[in-house]
N, C-alpha and C positions, 0 to 999 in steps of 0.2 A: 504494500500500500504506500501511498505518498502522504507525507505529513508536512505541516508547516510548523516551525518552532520560532517563536518570537519572545521577546522579554523586555523588561525595564520600561514599561509604559509609564509607571509612576502616576497612575490616575488619581487625581486629587479632587478637592472641593473648592479650588481657587477660581475666582471669576475671570481673571484676566491673565495673570502671569503664571507662576507655577512651572512645573516640569513637563506636564503632559502635553499641552499645546496642540491638541487635536480636536477638530470638530467631531462630535459623536457620530453624526450621520455620514461624514466623509470616511471615518475609520470603518464603520460597518460596511459601507459600499465597497471599500477597498478590500476588506477581508473576503467578502463574497466574490469579488472579481478574482481574487487569488484562488479561491476555492474552485471556481469554474475553470480558470485558465490552466491550473495544474491538476484538476480532477482530484482534489484533496479529500482524504477520508477522515483526517483528524487535524485539529489545530491545537497546539500545545503552548501555553503561556509559561515560560520558564523563569518565573520569579519576578519580584518587584512590579507586579501588575498594578498593585494599589499602594498608595502612599499612606500606609497605616501608622507610620511614626508620627505624622502630623494631624491626621484626621481619623475620626471613627468611621466604621463601615457604613453607619447610617448617614453620616454627612456626605460621604463619597457617593452612596447610592442615590441620595436626594438630589445631588448636583449633576448626576449622570444617569437619569432614569432610563433613557432610551438605550444606552449602552448596557446597563444592568439587565434590562428586560431581554436584550439580545443574547447576553451571556447565558441567561437561564433557559432560553428557548433552544439553544444549540448544545451539541455534545462536545464541550471543550474540556481540556485537561489543565488544571491550575497547579503549578508547583510553587511552593513558598520561597521567597527570597528574604534577605535581611530587612527589607522595608515592609514586608507583609507577613512577618512571622505570626502575627495575631490573627491571620486568616484561618479560621478553624476548618475550612473546607479544602485547604491546600495540602499538597503532598510534599514530602521531603525530597523525593526523586521519582522518576518514572522510567521503567525499563520495557523494552520491546525485544522479543526474541523472534527472528524470522525463521522461515522454513528450513534454512541451512544451519540453524543453531547459532547464528551470529547474534550477539547481544548489543543493543543500543542503549546506552545509559545517559539519561538527561537529568541534570540538576542545575541549580542556580550558580553554584560555585563559590558562594561567600564563605564556605567553611575552610577555604584556603587561607582566609585572613586569621590573624592571631585572635582577634576579639570574638569572631564568630565561630572559630574552629574548635572550641572546647565546650563541653556540656555546661560547665560552670559559667563561662562567658555568655553563652546563649541564655541561660536561665536569668542571670543578672540583667542582661539587656532587655529581655522580655518583661521581667517584673518592673524594672526601673521605668521603662517607657510606658508601660500600662498605667503605673501610678501617676506619672507626669501628665499623661494625656487625660487622665480622669479629672485632674484639677485645672486643665487648660481651658475650661469653659469661662473662667474669670479672665477678663481682658489683660490685666497685668501679668498674671501667671501664664497666660497664653503666649505673650510676648517673650517671657523668660523661657518658656518651653521651646518655642521655635528657635530661640538663640542657642539653647542646649543642643537641639537637633542639628543645627548648622555646625556647631563645634564638633559633634560626633562624626558628621560627614567629612569634615576636614581632617580629623584624626585618622579616619579609615582611608583617607586619600580619595580625591575625586577622580572620575574616570580618566582624565588625561594624564594623571600621575601614576596610574596602576602599573605595577611591575609585571609585565607580561610573563617573565620567566617563572615567577611564583606560581601562576595559574597553569602554565605549561607543565611544570614539575608536578603539580597536583593532578593534572589530567593524565600524565604519563603513569602515575601510580594507579589510577583507576583503569587505565588501558591494559593492565596486567590481566584483569578479569573480564574486560569488555572489548568489543571490536570497534565501537564508535563511542566517543564521549562528547557530549554537547553541553557546554557551560554557557554562562552569561555573565552578569555582574560588572564586568569591566567596561561595558558599552563599546567594545571594540570587536568588529567583525573579523574573524580569523579562521584560517584553515591550515592544519599541519598534518603531514603523514609520517609514519615511522613504521618500523617492523619490530616484533617481539616474538621470539621463538618461531621465526620464519613465517609469521602471520602479519599481513598488512593491517595497520591500525590507523584510526583517524581521530584527531582532536579538532573539534569545531567550536567556535564561539559565535552565538547568534546576534551579537551587537545590541542595539537599542532601538526602541520605537518611541522615544521621548524627544522633546525639543524639536518637533517638526520632521523627524526622521522616520523612515520605515525600513528597518533592517531585519533580516531573518534568514532562515535556512529552510529550503524545501528538500526533503530527503526521501528517496525511494528505499523503503526498509528492506526490500528483497535484494536489490542490486548494490545498495549503499552508495549509489551515485547521488550527487546533490547539486543544488543551485545556491549560490550566495546572493541574497536579495539586498540591494542598496538603492533606496529611493529617498525622496523628500516629499513634504506635503504638496509642494508645487508640481510634482511630477506624478501624482497619484493616478493620472489617466494613462500612464505609460508603465512599462515594466523594464527596468534596467537590471540585468542579471549578468553574473559571470557564468559562462557556459558550464553546463552540468559536467562534473568531473567524478572520478572514481576514487 
């Protein structure tokens, strides 16, 4: 089957700015165009779909009703990232095994970070931001909370500063037991091939669909051939792809 993997939409409840910067109707039309163009059987959201560090699920749903209704009406897979750890419906990872026994492992990739990579760190993060967000309904505390989130984002480094080697090393470790590993988190579209015990392995990163971009990966789970998708909001009526490779 053919699947589309996208990530890092950071859907928020912000009226004008924020990170998402997509018109709901435009995104829905574009996803449906992709579904038809590639004959997709599944669309996977690989983490940080929602900006749950800054907003509650209710606030996000209220500000994006059309999009939330669309998500409920379709068979999507949602994987949790570090910005939507509080999404109770999200998965830690998603795996597909094809008819040849090849395993495709999909996860957000934030566990490669020191802060997100330990059980204690994740527990502290989840509890701390849950408590902060609980009190963020007060204007002053909300400003303080948003400031703390900004500091946390800077400490974990923003996408342009991510050390690609760290995530490549993390992916290589996962490739010992999987044939394809697809991460996200760094907002960088990537493709790397290697060999392990004479078997070809693939590490892919599906980039980001925030800030007016539409990046992702279309993968044929049987042949393991893929397209890297790289577009902008302005080019949503076209498809710019790197030719399908193996």
